[in-house]
VOBA-1610 file (N, C-alpha, C; in pm, whole numbers, padded with zeros to 5 digits, always signed):
BEGIN
Unk-03648-03263-01967Unk-03625-03123-01942Unk-03741-03040-01994Unk-03763-02926-01927Unk-03871-02838-01970Unk-03833-02763-02095Unk-03931-02740-02181Unk-03909-02659-02301Unk-03941-02515-02267Unk-03857-02426-02323Unk-03880-02284-02298Unk-04002-02235-02373Unk-04059-02124-02326Unk-04173-02066-02391Unk-04130-02009-02527Unk-04179-02063-02637Unk-04131-02015-02766Unk-04187-01881-02798Unk-04114-01808-02885Unk-04163-01680-02929Unk-04296-01694-02999Unk-04321-01807-03056Unk-04445-01830-03128Unk-04561-01843-03040Unk-04542-01850-02902Unk-04653-01862-02812Unk-04740-01737-02816Unk-04686-01627-02867Unk-04764-01505-02886Unk-04802-01502-03031Unk-04932-01502-03065Unk-04971-01498-03206Unk-04905-01385-03281Unk-04863-01414-03406Unk-04787-01315-03483Unk-04859-01187-03502Unk-04995-01197-03527Unk-05069-01075-03552Unk-05091-00996-03424Unk-05055-01053-03308Unk-05067-00980-03183Unk-04929-00934-03129Unk-04824-00958-03206Unk-04689-00923-03158Unk-04678-00773-03125Unk-04730-00690-03214Unk-04717-00543-03190Unk-04793-00502-03066Unk-04915-00553-03049Unk-04991-00516-02930Unk-04927-00569-02802Unk-04873-00693-02810Unk-04812-00752-02690Unk-04683-00675-02653Unk-04600-00642-02754Unk-04480-00567-02728Unk-04507-00426-02676Unk-04612-00365-02735Unk-04652-00231-02691Unk-04699-00235-02546Unk-04771-00339-02512Unk-04819-00353-02374Unk-04701-00366-02279Unk-04604-00447-02314Unk-04486-00468-02229Unk-04413-00334-02211Unk-04389-00264-02319Unk-04308-00139-02313Unk-04385-00035-02231Unk-04516-00018-02255Unk-04594+00081-02178Unk-04599+00047-02029Unk-04608-00079-02001Unk-04607-00122-01860Unk-04479-00092-01793Unk-04364-00115-01863Unk-04236-00088-01804Unk-04216+00060-01781Unk-04262+00145-01875Unk-04250+00290-01860Unk-04324+00335-01736Unk-04449+00285-01718Unk-04530+00323-01604Unk-04466+00275-01472Unk-04419+00150-01470Unk-04358+00096-01347Unk-04230+00168-01307Unk-04143+00192-01409Unk-04013+00259-01378Unk-04040+00403-01333Unk-04139+00469-01391Unk-04167+00607-01350Unk-04214+00613-01206Unk-04306+00525-01175Unk-04358+00519-01036Unk-04246+00487-00939Unk-04162+00392-00976Unk-04053+00349-00888Unk-03955+00465-00858Unk-03908+00532-00964Unk-03809+00639-00945Unk-03864+00752-00865Unk-03987+00795-00898Unk-04051+00910-00828Unk-04080+00879-00682Unk-04132+00761-00657Unk-04167+00727-00517Unk-04045+00709-00432Unk-03942+00644-00490Unk-03817+00621-00411Unk-03751+00754-00383Unk-03750+00844-00479Unk-03691+00976-00457Unk-03770+01053-00349Unk-03900+01045-00354Unk-03989+01116-00261Unk-03961+01069-00119Unk-03945+00939-00101Unk-03918+00887+00036Unk-03777+00925+00087Unk-03685+00955-00006Unk-03553+01000+00037Unk-03553+01149+00072Unk-03630+01230-00003Unk-03636+01373+00022Unk-03728+01406+00140Unk-03837+01334+00149Unk-03934+01359+00258Unk-03952+01230+00342Unk-03854+01195+00426Unk-03865+01072+00505Unk-03980+01080+00605Unk-04030+00965+00638Unk-04140+00960+00738Unk-04091+01009+00875Unk-04177+01082+00940Unk-04139+01144+01070Unk-04114+01036+01180Unk-04176+00922+01164Unk-04156+00818+01263Unk-04020+00746+01251Unk-03954+00766+01137Unk-03824+00705+01117Unk-03813+00650+00975Unk-03690+00645+00923Unk-03668+00602+00786Unk-03657+00447+00779Unk-03716+00390+00675Unk-03712+00244+00653Unk-03574+00206+00612Unk-03546+00076+00625Unk-03414+00020+00580Unk-03426-00017+00433Unk-03347+00046+00350Unk-03355+00020+00205Unk-03324-00125+00170Unk-03231-00190+00241Unk-03196-00327+00211Unk-03312-00423+00243Unk-03399-00384+00338Unk-03515-00467+00373Unk-03613-00466+00253Unk-03624-00354+00188Unk-03713-00341+00070Unk-03663-00434-00041Unk-03537-00433-00068Unk-03482-00520-00174Unk-03500-00669-00138Unk-03472-00702-00015Unk-03488-00840+00030Unk-03632-00886+00022Unk-03726-00802+00065Unk-03866-00833+00057Unk-03912-00852-00088Unk-03866-00765-00174Unk-03901-00770-00313Unk-03852-00898-00382Unk-03732-00943-00344Unk-03677-01066-00402Unk-03762-01185-00357Unk-03803-01186-00230Unk-03882-01297-00180Unk-04015-01305-00251Unk-04078-01186-00270Unk-04210-01186-00336Unk-04198-01229-00482Unk-04090-01184-00548Unk-04069-01227-00687Unk-04049-01378-00698Unk-03980-01434-00599Unk-03964-01581-00597Unk-04096-01649-00580Unk-04180-01596-00494Unk-04315-01655-00474Unk-04401-01643-00602Unk-04392-01528-00667Unk-04469-01509-00790Unk-04424-01607-00898Unk-04291-01617-00914Unk-04239-01711-01015Unk-04276-01856-00981Unk-04273-01887-00851Unk-04309-02023-00807Unk-04454-02055-00839Unk-04541-01956-00817Unk-04684-01975-00845Unk-04704-01993-00994Unk-04642-01910-01077Unk-04658-01915-01220Unk-04602-02049-01278Unk-04496-02098-01218Unk-04443-02226-01261Unk-04534-02342-01217Unk-04597-02325-01100Unk-04695-02422-01049Unk-04817-02420-01144Unk-04858-02305-01190Unk-04966-02294-01286Unk-04927-02360-01417Unk-04803-02340-01459Unk-04754-02407-01579Unk-04761-02558-01570Unk-04745-02611-01445Unk-04750-02756-01422Unk-04892-02800-01391Unk-04989-02717-01433Unk-05131-02748-01412Unk-05165-02770-01264Unk-05099-02695-01179Unk-05122-02695-01031Unk-05093-02834-00969Unk-04999-02905-01029Unk-04956-03030-00971Unk-04839-03007-00874Unk-04863-03028-00747Unk-04761-03003-00648Unk-04645-03100-00664Unk-04675-03224-00701Unk-04572-03326-00717Unk-04477-03288-00830Unk-04531-03255-00951Unk-04448-03214-01062Unk-04366-03092-01033Unk-04436-02997-00963Unk-04365-02872-00929Unk-04247-02900-00842Unk-04266-02978-00736Unk-04158-03004-00640Unk-04044-03082-00703Unk-04081-03181-00786Unk-03978-03265-00854Unk-03888-03177-00942Unk-03950-03092-01022Unk-03868-03007-01111Unk-03792-02901-01033Unk-03852-02846-00930Unk-03788-02745-00847Unk-03663-02799-00780Unk-03682-02917-00715Unk-03568-02977-00645Unk-03457-03014-00733Unk-03492-03061-00857Unk-03385-03104-00950Unk-03309-02979-00999Unk-03383-02876-01038Unk-03316-02759-01101Unk-03257-02662-01000Unk-03298-02670-00873Unk-03243-02576-00774Unk-03143-02643-00680Unk-03183-02758-00622Unk-03098-02820-00523Unk-02996-02918-00582Unk-03025-02975-00702Unk-02934-03076-00757Unk-02874-03027-00893Unk-02870-02898-00915Unk-02805-02845-01033Unk-02709-02733-00996Unk-02600-02769-00929Unk-02509-02664-00879Unk-02447-02580-00989Unk-02421-02639-01107Unk-02359-02562-01216Unk-02458-02456-01265Unk-02584-02493-01285Unk-02683-02398-01332Unk-02708-02291-01232Unk-02709-02329-01104Unk-02731-02228-00999Unk-02614-02133-00992Unk-02494-02180-01012Unk-02379-02093-01013Unk-02388-01994-01128Unk-02437-02042-01244Unk-02456-01952-01360Unk-02556-01842-01324Unk-02667-01875-01257Unk-02770-01779-01230Unk-02731-01689-01111Unk-02634-01731-01033Unk-02592-01650-00919Unk-02522-01523-00964Unk-02462-01528-01089Unk-02394-01411-01140Unk-02484-01293-01158Unk-02590-01305-01237Unk-02681-01188-01251Unk-02753-01158-01120Unk-02774-01259-01036Unk-02842-01236-00908Unk-02763-01137-00821Unk-02630-01157-00815Unk-02550-01067-00739Unk-02552-00926-00802Unk-02547-00921-00934Unk-02549-00790-01004Unk-02681-00716-00973Unk-02793-00787-00979Unk-02922-00723-00955Unk-02939-00679-00809Unk-02887-00763-00716Unk-02896-00731-00576Unk-02817-00601-00543Unk-02696-00598-00600Unk-02616-00474-00580Unk-02679-00354-00648Unk-02729-00375-00767Unk-02793-00266-00842Unk-02914-00209-00770Unk-03001-00298-00721Unk-03122-00250-00649Unk-03087-00171-00526Unk-02984-00214-00451Unk-02944-00141-00329Unk-02882-00006-00369Unk-02803-00003-00476Unk-02739+00121-00514Unk-02836+00223-00565Unk-02953+00179-00613Unk-03053+00274-00657Unk-03096+00367-00544Unk-03105+00315-00424Unk-03143+00397-00309Unk-03036+00500-00280Unk-02911+00463-00299Unk-02800+00555-00279Unk-02806+00665-00383Unk-02824+00628-00511Unk-02825+00726-00618Unk-02941+00825-00603Unk-03060+00776-00571Unk-03176+00862-00560Unk-03179+00944-00431Unk-03087+00920-00341Unk-03078+01004-00224Unk-02985+01124-00256Unk-02917+01122-00374Unk-02825+01230-00410Unk-02862+01298-00544Unk-02959+01243-00618Unk-02995+01296-00747Unk-03145+01320-00758Unk-03181+01416-00845Unk-03320+01435-00881Unk-03367+01308-00954Unk-03498+01279-00945Unk-03552+01161-01014Unk-03535+01175-01163Unk-03550+01301-01215Unk-03535+01324-01360Unk-03392+01299-01406Unk-03295+01350-01325Unk-03155+01327-01362Unk-03121+01178-01353Unk-03168+01111-01252Unk-03145+00967-01237Unk-03193+00890-01361Unk-03320+00923-01403Unk-03372+00850-01517Unk-03296+00873-01644Unk-03252+01000-01670Unk-03178+01028-01793Unk-03040+00960-01790Unk-02966+00978-01681Unk-02833+00919-01673Unk-02837+00766-01677Unk-02949+00708-01627Unk-02960+00565-01631Unk-02968+00510-01773Unk-02998+00595-01870Unk-03004+00549-02008Unk-02867+00512-02067Unk-02759+00538-01987Unk-02626+00489-02028Unk-02625+00341-02037Unk-02724+00272-01977Unk-02729+00127-01988Unk-02754+00083-02131Unk-02808+00178-02217Unk-02818+00148-02360Unk-02679+00121-02417Unk-02583+00203-02378Unk-02446+00188-02428Unk-02381+00062-02374Unk-02391+00044-02242Unk-02329-00077-02182Unk-02395-00203-02232Unk-02528-00198-02249Unk-02600-00316-02301Unk-02550-00352-02442Unk-02537-00253-02527Unk-02490-00276-02664Unk-02350-00335-02666Unk-02265-00281-02580Unk-02125-00330-02574Unk-02123-00477-02529Unk-02203-00511-02426Unk-02205-00647-02378Unk-02274-00742-02474Unk-02371-00691-02557Unk-02435-00774-02657Unk-02334-00810-02768Unk-02245-00723-02798Unk-02140-00748-02896Unk-02042-00853-02838Unk-02000-00831-02709Unk-01902-00917-02650Unk-01955-01055-02615Unk-02078-01063-02563Unk-02132-01189-02511Unk-02216-01261-02617Unk-02303-01188-02688Unk-02392-01252-02785Unk-02339-01248-02931Unk-02230-01168-02951Unk-02178-01161-03085Unk-02271-01080-03179Unk-02355-00995-03122Unk-02450-00919-03201Unk-02380-00809-03279Unk-02427-00781-03401Unk-02371-00676-03484Unk-02478-00569-03505Unk-02432-00443-03494Unk-02527-00331-03510Unk-02488-00248-03634Unk-02588-00190-03698Unk-02564-00105-03813Unk-02504+00028-03770Unk-02452+00105-03867Unk-02395+00234-03838Unk-02499+00326-03772Unk-02623+00320-03824Unk-02728+00407-03767Unk-02755+00378-03622Unk-02754+00247-03588Unk-02779+00215-03447Unk-02663+00253-03357Unk-02542+00239-03407Unk-02427+00284-03327Unk-02430+00437-03313Unk-02478+00504-03417Unk-02489+00652-03407Unk-02592+00689-03301Unk-02706+00616-03299Unk-02813+00644-03202Unk-02760+00615-03060Unk-02679+00512-03043Unk-02622+00482-02911Unk-02524+00592-02870Unk-02448+00645-02966Unk-02356+00755-02938Unk-02432+00882-02896Unk-02547+00904-02962Unk-02630+01020-02928Unk-02686+01010-02784Unk-02721+00888-02744Unk-02765+00866-02605Unk-02654+00905-02511Unk-02532+00870-02541Unk-02417+00905-02459Unk-02404+01054-02451Unk-02415+01124-02562Unk-02400+01272-02562Unk-02513+01337-02484Unk-02636+01283-02498Unk-02750+01338-02425Unk-02732+01321-02276Unk-02686+01206-02237Unk-02662+01182-02091Unk-02548+01270-02041Unk-02445+01288-02122Unk-02332+01375-02083Unk-02380+01518-02056Unk-02473+01567-02143Unk-02528+01702-02121Unk-02598+01712-01990Unk-02677+01610-01956Unk-02749+01613-01825Unk-02652+01608-01713Unk-02546+01525-01725Unk-02445+01511-01619Unk-02373+01643-01596Unk-02345+01716-01706Unk-02270+01842-01696Unk-02359+01942-01618Unk-02488+01946-01643Unk-02576+02040-01571Unk-02582+02003-01424Unk-02589+01874-01395Unk-02593+01831-01256Unk-02464+01864-01182Unk-02350+01843-01250Unk-02224+01870-01189Unk-02206+02024-01161Unk-02255+02106-01255Unk-02242+02252-01239Unk-02335+02303-01126Unk-02451+02242-01118Unk-02543+02286-01011Unk-02488+02260-00874Unk-02430+02138-00858Unk-02369+02103-00730Unk-02468+02064-00624Unk-02576+02141-00612Unk-02681+02112-00515Unk-02814+02112-00586Unk-02912+02057-00523Unk-03046+02043-00584Unk-03143+02146-00518Unk-03236+02184-00601Unk-03334+02282-00550Unk-03446+02214-00480Unk-03412+02156-00366Unk-03510+02086-00284Unk-03491+02128-00142Unk-03560+02070-00042Unk-03550+02114+00095Unk-03411+02141+00141Unk-03393+02252+00215Unk-03258+02295+00259Unk-03189+02191+00344Unk-03265+02119+00428Unk-03200+02018+00511Unk-03150+01900+00435Unk-03202+01885+00309Unk-03154+01776+00226Unk-03026+01811+00157Unk-03007+01941+00120Unk-02892+01981+00039Unk-02761+01947+00105Unk-02752+01964+00236Unk-02621+01939+00306Unk-02584+01793+00300Unk-02684+01703+00278Unk-02657+01562+00278Unk-02641+01502+00139Unk-02660+01585+00037Unk-02661+01537-00099Unk-02529+01561-00168Unk-02482+01465-00246Unk-02359+01476-00323Unk-02388+01429-00466Unk-02427+01524-00557Unk-02462+01486-00693Unk-02357+01406-00767Unk-02228+01440-00744Unk-02123+01365-00814Unk-02118+01219-00770Unk-02138+01196-00640Unk-02148+01058-00592Unk-02265+00985-00656Unk-02378+01056-00665Unk-02495+00997-00727Unk-02469+00959-00873Unk-02401+01043-00948Unk-02368+01016-01089Unk-02281+00891-01099Unk-02179+00884-01012Unk-02086+00769-01016Unk-02159+00639-00986Unk-02250+00645-00888Unk-02330+00524-00850Unk-02418+00481-00968Unk-02480+00579-01035Unk-02565+00546-01149Unk-02484+00481-01262Unk-02362+00529-01284Unk-02281+00472-01390Unk-02235+00330-01355Unk-02210+00303-01226Unk-02181+00169-01186Unk-02302+00079-01209Unk-02421+00134-01176Unk-02543+00061-01198Unk-02568+00027-01345Unk-02537+00124-01430Unk-02557+00102-01572Unk-02468-00013-01625Unk-02346-00021-01575Unk-02255-00128-01613Unk-02309-00261-01566Unk-02354-00265-01439Unk-02412-00389-01388Unk-02536-00430-01462Unk-02621-00329-01493Unk-02749-00358-01562Unk-02724-00409-01701Unk-02627-00349-01773Unk-02593-00393-01907Unk-02545-00534-01909Unk-02454-00569-01819Unk-02399-00705-01812Unk-02503-00805-01771Unk-02577-00775-01663Unk-02676-00873-01613Unk-02788-00894-01711Unk-02833-00784-01775Unk-02940-00799-01871Unk-02905-00885-01987Unk-02789-00861-02045Unk-02743-00945-02161Unk-02720-01090-02119Unk-02657-01109-02003Unk-02631-01243-01948Unk-02765-01320-01937Unk-02863-01251-01875Unk-02993-01317-01857Unk-03063-01342-01989Unk-03050-01249-02086Unk-03109-01270-02213Unk-03049-01397-02281Unk-02918-01412-02267Unk-02854-01531-02325Unk-02904-01658-02258Unk-02918-01654-02125Unk-02964-01769-02050Unk-03110-01803-02086Unk-03196-01700-02094Unk-03337-01723-02118Unk-03364-01769-02261Unk-03290-01718-02359Unk-03318-01750-02498Unk-03249-01878-02542Unk-03146-01925-02469Unk-03077-02043-02513Unk-03106-02166-02424Unk-03182-02143-02315Unk-03210-02252-02223Unk-03319-02346-02271Unk-03319-02463-02218Unk-03428-02559-02241Unk-03527-02553-02125Unk-03497-02474-02026Unk-03591-02459-01913Unk-03693-02353-01946Unk-03809-02362-01877Unk-03912-02263-01897Unk-03869-02129-01840Unk-03936-02024-01879Unk-03907-01889-01832Unk-03919-01880-01679Unk-04026-01942-01624Unk-04052-01929-01480Unk-03955-02013-01396Unk-03909-02125-01452Unk-03811-02205-01383Unk-03679-02127-01373Unk-03643-02061-01480Unk-03522-01978-01479Unk-03535-01865-01380Unk-03655-01804-01379Unk-03678-01696-01283Unk-03671-01745-01138Unk-03720-01866-01113Unk-03712-01922-00975Unk-03565-01939-00937Unk-03481-01983-01026Unk-03340-01995-00999Unk-03278-01862-00971Unk-03313-01764-01055Unk-03261-01627-01042Unk-03303-01565-00908Unk-03431-01573-00876Unk-03480-01510-00755Unk-03440-01585-00628Unk-03422-01717-00639Unk-03375-01793-00525Unk-03237-01746-00484Unk-03149-01730-00585Unk-03013-01678-00556Unk-03023-01532-00510Unk-03111-01455-00579Unk-03126-01316-00536Unk-03171-01295-00395Unk-03265-01384-00350Unk-03314-01376-00214Unk-03203-01398-00114Unk-03115-01497-00145Unk-03005-01528-00057Unk-02909-01411-00045Unk-02868-01351-00161Unk-02775-01238-00160Unk-02835-01116-00097Unk-02964-01092-00129Unk-03032-00975-00068Unk-03047-00991+00082Unk-03068-01114+00126Unk-03083-01140+00269Unk-02949-01117+00343Unk-02838-01158+00280Unk-02704-01135+00337Unk-02679-00985+00348Unk-02712-00912+00245Unk-02696-00767+00241Unk-02777-00698+00350Unk-02904-00746+00364Unk-02993-00688+00464Unk-02938-00713+00605Unk-02888-00834+00627Unk-02829-00862+00762Unk-02706-00778+00788Unk-02626-00756+00684Unk-02500-00681+00703Unk-02522-00530+00719Unk-02619-00480+00642Unk-02641-00332+00637Unk-02740-00285+00743Unk-02854-00353+00752Unk-02961-00307+00840Unk-02991-00407+00953Unk-02904-00503+00972Unk-02925-00605+01074Unk-02951-00547+01215Unk-02863-00459+01265Unk-02886-00401+01398Unk-03019-00324+01412Unk-03054-00246+01309Unk-03180-00171+01310Unk-03300-00263+01307Unk-03291-00369+01230Unk-03403-00466+01220Unk-03422-00535+01357Unk-03313-00572+01421Unk-03325-00637+01552Unk-03382-00540+01657Unk-03352-00415+01645Unk-03393-00315+01746Unk-03537-00268+01720Unk-03567-00232+01595Unk-03697-00171+01565Unk-03797-00262+01491Unk-03743-00371+01431Unk-03835-00460+01355Unk-03809-00445+01207Unk-03843-00548+01131Unk-03815-00552+00987Unk-03893-00441+00914Unk-04019-00418+00952Unk-04109-00326+00880Unk-04111-00187+00939Unk-04010-00153+01017Unk-04003-00016+01074Unk-03993+00087+00965Unk-04076+00193+00976Unk-04072+00300+00876Unk-04152+00270+00751Unk-04215+00156+00742Unk-04295+00123+00623Unk-04425+00201+00621Unk-04462+00256+00505Unk-04592+00315+00484Unk-04633+00283+00339Unk-04742+00342+00295Unk-04793+00305+00163Unk-04693+00338+00051Unk-04613+00438+00070Unk-04515+00475-00032Unk-04405+00368-00043Unk-04361+00315+00073Unk-04261+00211+00078Unk-04316+00083+00012Unk-04442+00050+00045Unk-04505-00064-00020Unk-04516-00049-00168Unk-04538+00075-00215Unk-04542+00103-00360Unk-04406+00074-00424Unk-04297+00108-00352Unk-04164+00078-00400Unk-04141-00071-00410Unk-04184-00144-00309Unk-04171-00291-00307Unk-04251-00348-00426Unk-04373-00297-00445Unk-04454-00350-00556Unk-04393-00323-00694Unk-04339-00202-00711Unk-04277-00167-00838Unk-04152-00256-00865Unk-04077-00283-00760Unk-03959-00373-00777Unk-04007-00513-00816Unk-04111-00563-00749Unk-04159-00699-00780Unk-04215-00711-00919Unk-04311-00623-00952Unk-04373-00628-01083Unk-04273-00595-01194Unk-04186-00494-01168Unk-04089-00459-01268Unk-03994-00575-01299Unk-03953-00647-01196Unk-03864-00758-01216Unk-03927-00866-01304Unk-04054-00896-01280Unk-04123-00998-01361Unk-04136-00950-01506Unk-04171-00820-01527Unk-04189-00768-01662Unk-04054-00765-01735Unk-03946-00734-01666Unk-03814-00731-01732Unk-03780-00868-01792Unk-03814-00976-01719Unk-03788-01111-01769Unk-03871-01137-01896Unk-03996-01090-01898Unk-04080-01108-02014Unk-04024-01032-02134Unk-03979-00907-02109Unk-03919-00828-02215Unk-03796-00893-02270Unk-03711-00948-02184Unk-03586-01009-02229Unk-03617-01139-02304Unk-03729-01204-02272Unk-03764-01327-02339Unk-03819-01302-02478Unk-03901-01199-02491Unk-03974-01177-02615Unk-03928-01058-02700Unk-03837-00975-02642Unk-03794-00855-02716Unk-03643-00841-02709Unk-03590-00754-02792Unk-03445-00722-02791Unk-03412-00644-02665Unk-03303-00682-02601Unk-03262-00623-02473Unk-03224-00475-02486Unk-03165-00438-02599Unk-03134-00297-02621Unk-03260-00217-02644Unk-03357-00275-02712Unk-03485-00210-02733Unk-03552-00185-02599Unk-03537-00279-02503Unk-03589-00257-02367Unk-03529-00133-02306Unk-03399-00118-02321Unk-03328-00006-02264Unk-03374+00127-02328Unk-03392+00123-02464Unk-03437+00244-02532Unk-03579+00275-02491Unk-03663+00174-02481Unk-03803+00198-02441Unk-03807+00267-02304Unk-03717+00230-02216Unk-03714+00288-02084Unk-03689+00440-02088Unk-03624+00486-02195Unk-03591+00625-02208Unk-03718+00714-02221Unk-03829+00660-02261Unk-03952+00734-02269Unk-03999+00780-02131Unk-03950+00714-02026Unk-03987+00759-01891Unk-03924+00894-01862Unk-03827+00940-01941Unk-03764+01070-01914Unk-03867+01179-01913Unk-03955+01183-02012Unk-04054+01288-02021Unk-04144+01285-01900Unk-04201+01164-01872Unk-04292+01154-01756Unk-04231+01192-01631Unk-04114+01136-01599Unk-04050+01159-01473Unk-04003+01306-01460Unk-03952+01359-01571Unk-03902+01498-01564Unk-04014+01597-01534Unk-04124+01584-01599Unk-04238+01674-01579Unk-04294+01660-01437Unk-04319+01536-01395Unk-04376+01515-01260Unk-04278+01556-01154Unk-04149+01524-01175Unk-04047+01555-01075Unk-04032+01708-01056Unk-04036+01783-01168Unk-04022+01929-01157Unk-04139+01990-01079Unk-04256+01931-01092Unk-04375+01981-01017Unk-04369+01930-00873Unk-04337+01802-00852Unk-04340+01746-00720Unk-04234+01802-00627Unk-04113+01825-00681Unk-04001+01871-00599Unk-03965+02020-00620Unk-04048+02088-00697Unk-04038+02233-00719Unk-03898+02275-00768Unk-03846+02208-00872Unk-03719+02254-00931Unk-03734+02277-01079Unk-03654+02363-01133Unk-03661+02397-01276Unk-03574+02304-01356Unk-03622+02277-01481Unk-03542+02197-01572Unk-03463+02296-01661Unk-03328+02291-01649Unk-03242+02381-01731Unk-03242+02345-01875Unk-03195+02440-01959Unk-03188+02414-02103Unk-03096+02297-02137Unk-02986+02286-02062Unk-02895+02176-02092Unk-02961+02041-02070Unk-03038+02034-01959Unk-03114+01910-01933Unk-03212+01882-02044Unk-03287+01984-02087Unk-03387+01965-02190Unk-03327+01920-02322Unk-03210+01983-02359Unk-03141+01942-02481Unk-03096+01797-02472Unk-03041+01762-02357Unk-02992+01623-02336Unk-03107+01525-02341Unk-03221+01555-02279Unk-03333+01467-02274Unk-03393+01451-02413Unk-03403+01561-02492Unk-03454+01555-02629Unk-03361+01470-02718Unk-03231+01486-02699Unk-03135+01408-02775Unk-03152+01260-02750Unk-03170+01223-02623Unk-03189+01081-02590Unk-03317+01027-02654Unk-03427+01105-02644Unk-03555+01060-02701Unk-03544+01052-02855Unk-03474+01146-02918Unk-03455+01139-03063Unk-03374+01016-03103Unk-03274+00977-03021Unk-03196+00861-03050Unk-03282+00732-03050Unk-03387+00735-02963Unk-03478+00620-02958Unk-03545+00596-03094Unk-03598+00709-03148Unk-03664+00698-03279Unk-03572+00652-03388Unk-03445+00700-03383Unk-03344+00659-03482Unk-03317+00513-03471Unk-03301+00463-03349Unk-03266+00321-03329Unk-03380+00232-03379Unk-03505+00268-03342Unk-03618+00183-03381Unk-03658+00198-03525Unk-03605+00298-03598Unk-03639+00318-03740Unk-03560+00220-03826Unk-03459+00159-03771Unk-03374+00065-03847Unk-03424-00079-03824Unk-03460-00150-03930Unk-03503-00290-03913Unk-03392-00381-03860Unk-03434-00491-03792Unk-03334-00584-03738Unk-03252-00648-03850
//
C-alpha cells in the first residue's frame, strides 16, 4: 500500500510560509471565482448563456487529469506502476470507492448550487453567508472526528453566526439588488440564502469527511484525489446530461464559453486541488476561517463592479466575521 504524504514532508521551519502560501492562494482563487461567476450571471454573453453543469463536469475531468499526472510524477513517471495502483484502488476497491463517492456527491451538488446562489445574491453577500460553513464544519468535526474546542473558539464560531445573520437580515430587507433592472425581476435573494445554507451544510460535512479520509488513509494524497475526482466526474456527468443534455446536443458542449467562463473552470480546478492540500496539512476549520478574509476583497470589488452600496448592517456583519477569525487563531491548538 502507498504511504500518505506525512506532515513532516514540509520542513518545520517552513511551515508558516507554506501555510501562509496555501491560505493566500485560496483567498485569491475564491475571490476570483465568486466575482467572475456572479459577473457572468448578471451580464450574460449576448450570444447565449453557457450551461453551468458543463462547467462543473469539465472542472471535475480536469481535476482528475491533474491528480493523475501528479500521482504519475509520484511514481517517477512509471506508467506500469501508475496503472497497477490506479486499477487496484479504483476498479478493484469497491468499498473504498463507495466511501469516496459520499463527498463526491456532496461536492458535485455544492458546485452546481453555487451557480444558483450567485444568480440571486451579490458576490459580497454570497461570500459572507458562505462563512456559515465554519459553524457546520465545527459541528461535524465534533461529531465525526471527536474534536474538542475551547470556549474561546466556540465563542468565535458563534460570532461568525451572528455576523452572517446580520448580513442575511440586510439582504432579506432589501429584497432586490441594486444591479441591472432586467436582472431584478429574475432574482430571489431569499432563495439564494437558502441555497447557500444548504451548501454550507454540504461543505461542512464533505470537508470533514475528506479530512478524516486523507489524514487516516495509507494511500497517498493524489491517489485519494483520483478516487474522489473519478467519482465526481461520474456524478457531474450525470447531472450535466440531466440538466443541460438537450442544450448540449443542440448547441454543443462549449456553447456560450468565453474567457470569463474559462476563468471559472480554472478557479474550480485549481481551488479543488488547493483545498485537498489545505485539508491534508492544515486544520479544516482554519481553512474555513481563512476563507473569510475574502470578504473584504470581494465586498470592495463587488461594490465597484456592480455599482451597489454596502449598508451598515453588512459592514458590521463583515467586521464581526473578520474579528472572529482573529479570535479563533489567537487560541493555540
